[in-house]
N, CA, C and O of each residue as an XYZ file, in Angstrom:
644
protein
N      -8.898     15.575     -7.167
C      -8.102     14.403     -7.486
C      -8.459     13.290     -6.508
O      -8.306     13.446     -5.297
N      -8.935     12.169     -7.039
C      -9.343     11.056     -6.186
C      -8.211     10.060     -6.008
O      -7.440      9.792     -6.929
N      -8.132      9.518     -4.800
C      -7.082      8.583     -4.431
C      -7.713      7.381     -3.748
O      -8.506      7.532     -2.819
N      -7.364      6.205     -4.204
C      -7.840      4.964     -3.609
C      -6.661      4.132     -3.150
O      -5.589      4.151     -3.755
N      -6.886      3.385     -2.044
C      -5.927      2.380     -1.581
C      -6.663      1.043     -1.643
O      -7.801      0.928     -1.187
N      -6.002      0.033     -2.211
C      -6.658     -1.245     -2.485
C      -5.979     -2.387     -1.728
O      -4.752     -2.471     -1.667
N      -6.806     -3.261     -1.155
C      -6.331     -4.458     -0.463
C      -6.207     -5.616     -1.463
O      -6.622     -5.498     -2.616
N      -5.648     -6.702     -1.020
C      -5.332     -7.841     -1.872
C      -6.555     -8.483     -2.521
O      -6.575     -8.676     -3.737
N      -7.558     -8.810     -1.740
C      -8.712     -9.545     -2.265
C      -9.388     -8.827     -3.438
O      -9.559     -9.438     -4.493
N      -9.779     -7.560     -3.297
C     -10.408     -6.902     -4.450
C      -9.459     -6.797     -5.647
O      -9.885     -6.910     -6.797
N      -8.191     -6.582     -5.372
C      -7.202     -6.477     -6.444
C      -7.129     -7.778     -7.237
O      -7.160     -7.766     -8.468
N      -7.034     -8.893     -6.529
C      -6.951    -10.194     -7.192
C      -8.236    -10.544     -7.929
O      -8.193    -11.020     -9.064
N      -9.381    -10.310     -7.287
C     -10.645    -10.649     -7.947
C     -10.882     -9.793     -9.188
O     -11.334    -10.310    -10.210
N     -10.592     -8.519     -9.122
C     -10.757     -7.671    -10.306
C      -9.788     -8.084    -11.410
O     -10.133     -8.021    -12.590
N      -8.583     -8.506    -11.040
C      -7.628     -9.000    -12.040
C      -8.141    -10.286    -12.681
O      -8.049    -10.452    -13.897
N      -8.678    -11.191    -11.876
C      -9.208    -12.445    -12.413
C     -10.381    -12.194    -13.362
O     -10.571    -12.926    -14.334
N     -11.161    -11.157    -13.072
C     -12.276    -10.782    -13.948
C     -11.807     -9.990    -15.177
O     -12.592     -9.681    -16.073
N     -10.509     -9.669    -15.193
C      -9.941     -8.783    -16.212
C     -10.628     -7.423    -16.176
O     -10.973     -6.851    -17.211
N     -10.821     -6.914    -14.942
C     -11.497     -5.636    -14.717
C     -10.664     -4.679    -13.861
O     -11.221     -3.793    -13.213
N      -9.343     -4.844    -13.848
C      -8.492     -3.919    -13.101
C      -8.699     -2.484    -13.567
O      -8.520     -1.539    -12.799
N      -9.078     -2.330    -14.835
C      -9.308     -1.005    -15.389
C     -10.367     -0.216    -14.610
O     -10.358      1.015    -14.630
N     -11.274     -0.913    -13.927
C     -12.313     -0.222    -13.157
C     -11.706      0.590    -12.019
O     -12.233      1.643    -11.659
N     -10.604      0.112    -11.452
C      -9.912      0.886    -10.415
C      -9.318      2.147    -11.017
O      -9.414      3.232    -10.445
N      -8.714      1.989    -12.156
C      -8.066      3.112    -12.829
C      -9.087      4.152    -13.285
O      -8.817      5.353    -13.248
N     -10.257      3.686    -13.714
C     -11.298      4.602    -14.163
C     -11.956      5.325    -12.997
O     -12.462      6.435    -13.153
N     -11.947      4.688    -11.820
C     -12.623      5.276    -10.672
C     -11.790      6.280     -9.903
O     -12.338      7.091     -9.156
N     -10.471      6.244    -10.072
C      -9.601      7.107     -9.272
C      -8.466      7.661    -10.125
O      -8.033      7.039    -11.095
N      -8.003      8.832     -9.742
C      -6.845      9.417    -10.412
C      -5.561      8.709    -10.002
O      -4.658      8.516    -10.815
N      -5.493      8.325     -8.727
C      -4.310      7.636     -8.192
C      -4.766      6.405     -7.420
O      -5.663      6.481     -6.579
N      -4.136      5.265     -7.715
C      -4.474      4.016     -7.037
C      -3.193      3.461     -6.424
O      -2.184      3.284     -7.107
N      -3.254      3.188     -5.119
C      -2.099      2.715     -4.363
C      -2.394      1.372     -3.719
O      -3.532      1.072     -3.359
N      -1.340      0.568     -3.582
C      -1.403     -0.632     -2.753
C      -0.211     -0.587     -1.806
O       0.875     -0.153     -2.191
N      -0.412     -1.036     -0.562
C       0.727     -1.092      0.362
C       1.650     -2.253      0.008
O       1.259     -3.187     -0.693
N       2.859     -2.177      0.499
C       3.873     -3.201      0.239
C       3.392     -4.595      0.641
O       3.690     -5.568     -0.050
N       2.660     -4.707      1.735
C       2.181     -6.026      2.174
C       1.213     -6.635      1.162
O       1.220     -7.847      0.952
N       0.395     -5.816      0.543
C      -0.527     -6.307     -0.484
C       0.277     -6.811     -1.688
O      -0.011     -7.876     -2.234
N       1.276     -6.042     -2.089
C       2.119     -6.468     -3.203
C       2.785     -7.808     -2.879
O       2.866     -8.681     -3.743
N       3.259     -7.978     -1.647
C       3.885     -9.240     -1.240
C       2.884    -10.393     -1.313
O       3.239    -11.491     -1.743
N       1.644    -10.158     -0.900
C       0.616    -11.202     -0.976
C       0.318    -11.566     -2.435
O       0.127    -12.739     -2.755
N       0.278    -10.577     -3.303
C       0.039    -10.823     -4.730
C       1.192    -11.640     -5.323
O       0.964    -12.574     -6.093
N       2.411    -11.290     -4.967
C       3.602    -11.970     -5.495
C       3.745    -13.401     -4.993
O       4.460    -14.199     -5.599
N       3.075    -13.735     -3.896
C       3.191    -15.068     -3.320
C       2.620    -16.144     -4.236
O       2.970    -17.318     -4.111
N       1.740    -15.749     -5.157
C       1.131    -16.718     -6.070
C       1.212    -16.175     -7.494
O       0.262    -15.557     -7.975
N       2.326    -16.397     -8.164
C       2.482    -15.871     -9.522
C       1.578    -16.614    -10.520
O       1.903    -17.715    -10.964
N       0.458    -16.001    -10.857
C      -0.493    -16.583    -11.796
C      -0.919    -15.504    -12.789
O      -0.246    -14.481    -12.919
N      -2.014    -15.723    -13.479
C      -2.490    -14.754    -14.472
C      -2.863    -13.427    -13.802
O      -2.575    -12.359    -14.341
N      -3.497    -13.492    -12.640
C      -3.858    -12.262    -11.919
C      -2.592    -11.489    -11.551
O      -2.531    -10.269    -11.710
N      -1.596    -12.200    -11.063
C      -0.324    -11.568    -10.722
C       0.266    -10.842    -11.925
O       0.736     -9.711    -11.808
N       0.237    -11.492    -13.069
C       0.804    -10.903    -14.287
C       0.101     -9.589    -14.637
O       0.756     -8.614    -15.005
N      -1.226     -9.562    -14.523
C      -1.979     -8.330    -14.805
C      -1.648     -7.230    -13.801
O      -1.484     -6.066    -14.166
N      -1.553     -7.615    -12.542
C      -1.258     -6.632    -11.493
C       0.171     -6.124    -11.643
O       0.427     -4.932    -11.475
N       1.096     -7.015    -11.956
C       2.483     -6.601    -12.164
C       2.570     -5.577    -13.297
O       3.282     -4.579    -13.188
N       1.846     -5.832    -14.374
C       1.829     -4.870    -15.481
C       1.256     -3.527    -15.019
O       1.783     -2.469    -15.362
N       0.183     -3.579    -14.244
C      -0.432     -2.340    -13.740
C       0.546     -1.547    -12.880
O       0.547     -0.316    -12.921
N       1.384     -2.240    -12.096
C       2.352     -1.526    -11.249
C       3.413     -0.816    -12.079
O       4.038      0.134    -11.606
N       3.616     -1.261    -13.289
C       4.597     -0.579    -14.142
C       3.977      0.597    -14.897
O       4.688      1.385    -15.520
N       2.647      0.714    -14.837
C       1.972      1.765    -15.594
C       1.238      2.765    -14.686
O       1.514      3.963    -14.743
N       0.299      2.278    -13.845
C      -0.542      3.210    -13.094
C      -0.756      2.852    -11.623
O      -1.151      3.720    -10.844
N      -0.516      1.631    -11.226
C      -0.745      1.195     -9.845
C       0.550      1.390     -9.050
O       1.604      0.878     -9.427
N       0.454      2.135     -7.946
C       1.657      2.480     -7.184
C       1.766      1.642     -5.914
O       0.820      1.564     -5.131
N       2.923      1.018     -5.717
C       3.211      0.252     -4.504
C       3.936      1.181     -3.539
O       4.935      1.804     -3.897
N       3.421      1.270     -2.298
C       3.958      2.212     -1.312
C       4.235      1.482     -0.002
O       3.434      0.661      0.445
N       5.365      1.788      0.601
C       5.687      1.245      1.929
C       4.957      2.059      2.986
O       4.926      3.288      2.923
N       4.378      1.379      3.943
C       3.695      2.042      5.058
C       4.736      2.365      6.120
O       5.493      1.491      6.544
N       4.771      3.611      6.544
C       5.773      4.030      7.526
C       5.266      3.973      8.965
O       6.070      3.878      9.893
N       3.963      4.029      9.167
C       3.400      4.003     10.516
C       3.210      2.544     10.959
O       2.092      2.030     10.997
N       4.321      1.903     11.289
C       4.276      0.482     11.641
C       3.562      0.231     12.969
O       3.010     -0.849     13.178
N       3.567      1.218     13.866
C       2.867      1.047     15.144
C       1.363      0.902     14.919
O       0.721      0.060     15.547
N       0.802      1.710     14.032
C      -0.626      1.615     13.732
C      -0.950      0.267     13.098
O      -1.971     -0.343     13.414
N      -0.085     -0.193     12.211
C      -0.283     -1.502     11.588
C      -0.281     -2.590     12.653
O      -1.145     -3.467     12.648
N       0.690     -2.538     13.570
C       0.785     -3.541     14.638
C      -0.494     -3.603     15.467
O      -0.935     -4.688     15.844
N      -1.088     -2.455     15.752
C      -2.333     -2.422     16.532
C      -3.464     -3.150     15.812
O      -4.271     -3.828     16.448
N      -3.523     -3.013     14.504
C      -4.605     -3.640     13.741
C      -4.397     -5.129     13.516
O      -5.349     -5.854     13.226
N      -3.151     -5.593     13.648
C      -2.857     -6.999     13.371
C      -3.521     -7.970     14.342
O      -3.594     -9.167     14.063
N      -4.000     -7.477     15.462
C      -4.710     -8.353     16.390
C      -6.024     -8.843     15.770
O      -6.518     -9.916     16.118
N      -6.583     -8.050     14.853
C      -7.884     -8.391     14.278
C      -7.887     -8.557     12.759
O      -8.826     -9.128     12.205
N      -6.858     -8.069     12.088
C      -6.835     -8.084     10.626
C      -5.551     -8.707     10.113
O      -4.573     -8.836     10.850
N      -5.558     -9.094      8.838
C      -4.296     -9.571      8.269
C      -3.443     -8.368      7.883
O      -3.918     -7.233      7.898
N      -2.197     -8.617      7.542
C      -1.249     -7.532      7.327
C      -1.618     -6.667      6.116
O      -1.401     -5.456      6.140
N      -2.172     -7.270      5.061
C      -2.575     -6.488      3.892
C      -3.700     -5.521      4.230
O      -3.664     -4.351      3.850
N      -4.698     -6.021      4.947
C      -5.813     -5.166      5.356
C      -5.341     -4.056      6.286
O      -5.722     -2.897      6.129
N      -4.504     -4.424      7.262
C      -4.005     -3.435      8.221
C      -3.209     -2.345      7.504
O      -3.407     -1.157      7.759
N      -2.313     -2.750      6.611
C      -1.525     -1.747      5.891
C      -2.396     -0.907      4.957
O      -2.149      0.288      4.795
N      -3.406     -1.514      4.344
C      -4.289     -0.750      3.460
C      -5.025      0.339      4.248
O      -5.146      1.471      3.778
N      -5.509      0.004      5.427
C      -6.221      0.978      6.251
C      -5.285      2.091      6.707
O      -5.632      3.270      6.625
N      -4.109      1.724      7.182
C      -3.148      2.723      7.655
C      -2.689      3.616      6.504
O      -2.596      4.833      6.666
N      -2.402      3.026      5.349
C      -1.978      3.822      4.198
C      -3.102      4.750      3.737
O      -2.851      5.911      3.412
N      -4.319      4.254      3.706
C      -5.455      5.089      3.298
C      -5.620      6.269      4.240
O      -5.890      7.387      3.801
N      -5.460      6.023      5.520
C      -5.565      7.110      6.507
C      -4.415      8.108      6.320
O      -4.633      9.319      6.351
N      -3.206      7.604      6.127
C      -2.023      8.453      5.955
C      -2.141      9.336      4.713
O      -1.811     10.521      4.746
N      -2.617      8.739      3.617
C      -2.707      9.462      2.349
C      -4.008     10.250      2.191
O      -4.216     10.945      1.197
N      -4.891     10.124      3.212
C      -6.211     10.771      3.141
C      -6.972     10.326      1.889
O      -7.495     11.142      1.131
N      -7.014      9.012      1.702
C      -7.652      8.421      0.528
C      -9.151      8.705      0.510
O      -9.793      8.801      1.556
N      -9.688      8.836     -0.684
C     -11.131      8.996     -0.833
C     -11.848      7.691     -0.500
O     -12.922      7.694      0.101
N     -11.233      6.569     -0.904
C     -11.799      5.248     -0.625
C     -10.680      4.269     -0.311
O      -9.563      4.387     -0.814
N     -11.011      3.298      0.533
C     -10.146      2.154      0.754
C     -10.952      0.945      0.279
O     -12.084      0.730      0.713
N     -10.355      0.162     -0.616
C     -11.064     -0.938     -1.260
C     -10.733     -2.228     -0.515
O      -9.619     -2.745     -0.594
N     -11.739     -2.738      0.216
C     -11.594     -3.908      1.088
C     -12.826     -4.797      0.944
O     -13.940     -4.290      0.813
N     -12.643     -6.094      0.966
C     -13.788     -7.003      0.943
C     -14.139     -7.539      2.324
O     -15.313     -7.780      2.605
N     -13.161     -7.728      3.181
C     -13.376     -8.318      4.496
C     -14.256     -7.412      5.362
O     -13.988     -6.219      5.501
N     -15.303     -7.994      5.937
C     -16.266     -7.218      6.731
C     -15.614     -6.550      7.942
O     -15.874     -5.377      8.214
N     -14.766     -7.286      8.675
C     -14.100     -6.693      9.832
C     -13.199     -5.531      9.414
O     -13.156     -4.498     10.083
N     -12.489     -5.704      8.316
C     -11.611     -4.637      7.826
C     -12.423     -3.405      7.443
O     -12.006     -2.276      7.700
N     -13.573     -3.622      6.833
C     -14.440     -2.493      6.450
C     -14.944     -1.767      7.702
O     -15.057     -0.542      7.707
N     -15.242     -2.517      8.753
C     -15.691     -1.897     10.016
C     -14.576     -1.051     10.625
O     -14.814      0.072     11.068
N     -13.365     -1.593     10.645
C     -12.221     -0.833     11.160
C     -12.003      0.423     10.336
O     -11.736      1.493     10.883
N     -12.115      0.295      9.024
C     -11.923      1.448      8.141
C     -12.944      2.545      8.456
O     -12.593      3.722      8.539
N     -14.196      2.153      8.628
C     -15.229      3.150      8.964
C     -14.918      3.838     10.295
O     -15.054      5.055     10.420
N     -14.499      3.042     11.292
C     -14.159      3.621     12.598
C     -12.984      4.579     12.500
O     -12.864      5.507     13.300
N     -12.118      4.354     11.520
C     -10.956      5.228     11.315
C     -11.318      6.464     10.480
O     -10.458      7.291     10.177
N     -12.596      6.578     10.113
C     -13.034      7.734      9.346
C     -12.841      7.587      7.848
O     -12.890      8.571      7.110
N     -12.621      6.359      7.397
C     -12.424      6.098      5.967
C     -13.726      5.629      5.320
O     -14.666      5.224      6.003
N     -13.757      5.693      4.007
C     -14.899      5.201      3.237
C     -14.496      3.902      2.546
O     -13.778      3.928      1.547
N     -14.955      2.765      3.075
C     -14.623      1.504      2.420
C     -15.591      1.177      1.290
O     -16.772      1.519      1.347
N     -15.081      0.519      0.280
C     -15.885     -0.023     -0.806
C     -15.268     -1.370     -1.154
O     -14.057     -1.554     -1.030
N     -16.094     -2.305     -1.586
C     -15.578     -3.631     -1.909
C     -15.654     -3.930     -3.395
O     -16.020     -3.075     -4.203
N     -15.306     -5.144     -3.733
C     -15.335     -5.579     -5.125
C     -16.723     -5.392     -5.715
O     -16.859     -4.898     -6.834
N     -17.755     -5.780     -4.975
C     -19.119     -5.631     -5.481
C     -19.487     -4.162     -5.670
O     -20.197     -3.820     -6.616
N     -19.018     -3.304     -4.790
C     -19.278     -1.872     -4.935
C     -18.617     -1.297     -6.174
O     -19.199     -0.452     -6.854
N     -17.401     -1.748     -6.475
C     -16.691     -1.318     -7.687
C     -17.472     -1.760     -8.922
O     -17.663     -0.984     -9.858
N     -17.922     -3.018     -8.914
C     -18.688     -3.532    -10.046
C     -20.037     -2.838    -10.179
O     -20.481     -2.556    -11.292
N     -20.691     -2.559     -9.056
C     -21.974     -1.868     -9.094
C     -21.825     -0.474     -9.695
O     -22.626     -0.072    -10.539
N     -20.818      0.252     -9.271
C     -20.584      1.588     -9.819
C     -20.343      1.517    -11.327
O     -20.837      2.356    -12.079
N     -19.585      0.516    -11.762
C     -19.323      0.348    -13.193
C     -20.608      0.009    -13.949
O     -20.823      0.482    -15.065
N     -21.445     -0.803    -13.341
C     -22.734     -1.166    -13.974
C     -23.619      0.067    -14.090
O     -24.252      0.281    -15.124
N     -23.668      0.872    -13.048
C     -24.504      2.075    -13.066
C     -23.994      3.110    -14.079
O     -24.769      3.908    -14.606
N     -22.685      3.085    -14.343
C     -22.112      3.970    -15.365
C     -22.250      3.388    -16.768
O     -21.897      4.040    -17.751
N     -22.763      2.157    -16.861
C     -22.938      1.514    -18.154
C     -21.680      0.873    -18.711
O     -21.609      0.580    -19.904
N     -20.684      0.651    -17.858
C     -19.414      0.091    -18.319
C     -19.401     -1.430    -18.361
O     -18.553     -2.031    -19.021
N     -20.342     -2.051    -17.656
C     -20.496     -3.502    -17.758
C     -21.973     -3.787    -18.012
O     -22.843     -3.123    -17.448
N     -22.255     -4.772    -18.858
C     -23.644     -5.021    -19.240
C     -24.491     -5.686    -18.154
O     -25.693     -5.436    -18.069
N     -23.872     -6.532    -17.320
C     -24.639     -7.260    -16.310
C     -23.773     -7.523    -15.083
O     -22.706     -8.129    -15.176
N     -24.246     -7.060    -13.944
C     -23.500     -7.345    -12.717
C     -23.728     -8.796    -12.283
O     -22.868     -9.387    -11.630
N     -24.884     -9.376    -12.643
C     -25.142    -10.777    -12.305
C     -24.098    -11.693    -12.939
O     -23.613    -12.626    -12.299
N     -23.756    -11.425    -14.191
C     -22.730    -12.236    -14.854
C     -21.382    -12.090    -14.159
O     -20.651    -13.068    -14.008
N     -21.053    -10.881    -13.739
C     -19.785    -10.648    -13.037
C     -19.781    -11.337    -11.672
O     -18.758    -11.882    -11.257
N     -20.914    -11.318    -10.973
C     -21.013    -11.994     -9.673
C     -20.850    -13.501     -9.861
O     -20.165    -14.158     -9.078
N     -21.475    -14.038    -10.890
C     -21.329    -15.472    -11.173
C     -19.862    -15.821    -11.430
O     -19.364    -16.827    -10.924
N     -19.181    -15.001    -12.207
C     -17.760    -15.228    -12.486
C     -16.940    -15.115    -11.194
O     -16.053    -15.932    -10.943
N     -17.243    -14.102    -10.382
C     -16.543    -13.933     -9.108
C     -16.683    -15.177     -8.241
O     -15.701    -15.678     -7.694
N     -17.904    -15.666     -8.123
C     -18.147    -16.834     -7.285
C     -17.409    -18.065     -7.815
O     -16.975    -18.910     -7.032
N     -17.267    -18.170     -9.124
C     -16.494    -19.279     -9.707
C     -15.023    -19.179     -9.316
O     -14.318    -20.188     -9.278
N     -14.555    -17.954     -9.022
C     -13.174    -17.740     -8.576
C     -13.034    -17.860     -7.061
O     -11.936    -17.684     -6.533
N     -14.126    -18.155     -6.351
C     -14.060    -18.328     -4.907
C     -14.518    -17.142     -4.088
O     -14.376    -17.148     -2.866
N     -15.068    -16.117     -4.736
C     -15.567    -14.941     -4.015
C     -16.785    -15.336     -3.201
O     -17.644    -16.086     -3.664
N     -16.847    -14.816     -1.972
C     -17.987    -15.091     -1.100
C     -18.624    -13.796     -0.641
O     -17.940    -12.834     -0.292
N     -19.946    -13.791     -0.649
C     -20.727    -12.671     -0.110
C     -22.056    -13.240      0.340
O     -22.500    -14.277     -0.153
N     -22.685    -12.556      1.277
C     -23.978    -13.032      1.757
C     -25.029    -12.877      0.655
O     -24.912    -12.021     -0.222
N     -26.044    -13.715      0.724
C     -27.157    -13.615     -0.231
C     -27.824    -12.255     -0.141
O     -28.241    -11.690     -1.152
N     -27.925    -11.729      1.082
C     -28.554    -10.420      1.269
C     -27.788     -9.322      0.532
O     -28.385     -8.455     -0.107
N     -26.463     -9.369      0.629
C     -25.641     -8.371     -0.048
C     -25.779     -8.500     -1.561
O     -25.929     -7.501     -2.264
N     -25.727     -9.710     -2.048
C     -25.858     -9.920     -3.494
C     -27.218     -9.434     -3.987
O     -27.303     -8.774     -5.022
N     -28.277     -9.756     -3.253
C     -29.617     -9.299     -3.646
C     -29.690     -7.771     -3.654
O     -30.275     -7.179     -4.561
N     -29.102     -7.143     -2.653
C     -29.123     -5.680     -2.580
C     -28.360     -5.051     -3.750
O     -28.806     -4.055     -4.321
N     -27.227     -5.625     -4.100
C     -26.435     -5.114     -5.220
C     -27.199     -5.277     -6.526
O     -27.246     -4.355     -7.341
N     -27.803     -6.459     -6.728
C     -28.575     -6.688     -7.947
C     -29.769     -5.737     -8.034
O     -30.073     -5.210     -9.105
N     -30.434     -5.523     -6.915
C     -31.577     -4.608     -6.898
C     -31.126     -3.185     -7.222
O     -31.775     -2.497     -8.010
N     -30.041     -2.747     -6.633
C     -29.505     -1.408     -6.902
C     -29.129     -1.253     -8.369
O     -29.249     -0.167     -8.937
N     -28.670     -2.350     -8.982
C     -28.270     -2.316    -10.395
C     -29.465     -2.445    -11.336
O     -29.338     -2.274    -12.549
N     -30.626     -2.749    -10.759
C     -31.818     -2.917    -11.582
C     -31.875     -4.269    -12.283
O     -32.482     -4.406    -13.345
N     -31.238     -5.261    -11.677
C     -31.235     -6.607    -12.276
C     -32.014     -7.576    -11.417
O     -32.123     -8.754    -11.758
């Protein structure tokens, strides 16, 4: 049984792409910490509406109980990232879904396996669930997603595009 914990940025970007289903297809259980839910609720838009619907069906919002661990991470990360890492560690998640480079580094140091929005899309492309990752990257960038050219080139090469 696979379990993922997701941070705000990948959640919002996948919702904007109308690809939240990729999280559900990749894991048996998908969780977001309370801080991520609060960040999503701060801007009630189309992405919020999709995420809200997901929380009533398959996406679980969980309160993080290890507040001391969260406090330690807040020196370098935002509260959503910190809670996502702590919750992933607590639940022994298979993956923690984070886009921020510093958050991904902290996750690795904590013994977690981070994956980002591009990694989710790449896996879907390799499974044949999306026809072109380049089109998805273009759409992401139109929504304000940022990634280095090197990372984008590596993802496209891995996808065979």
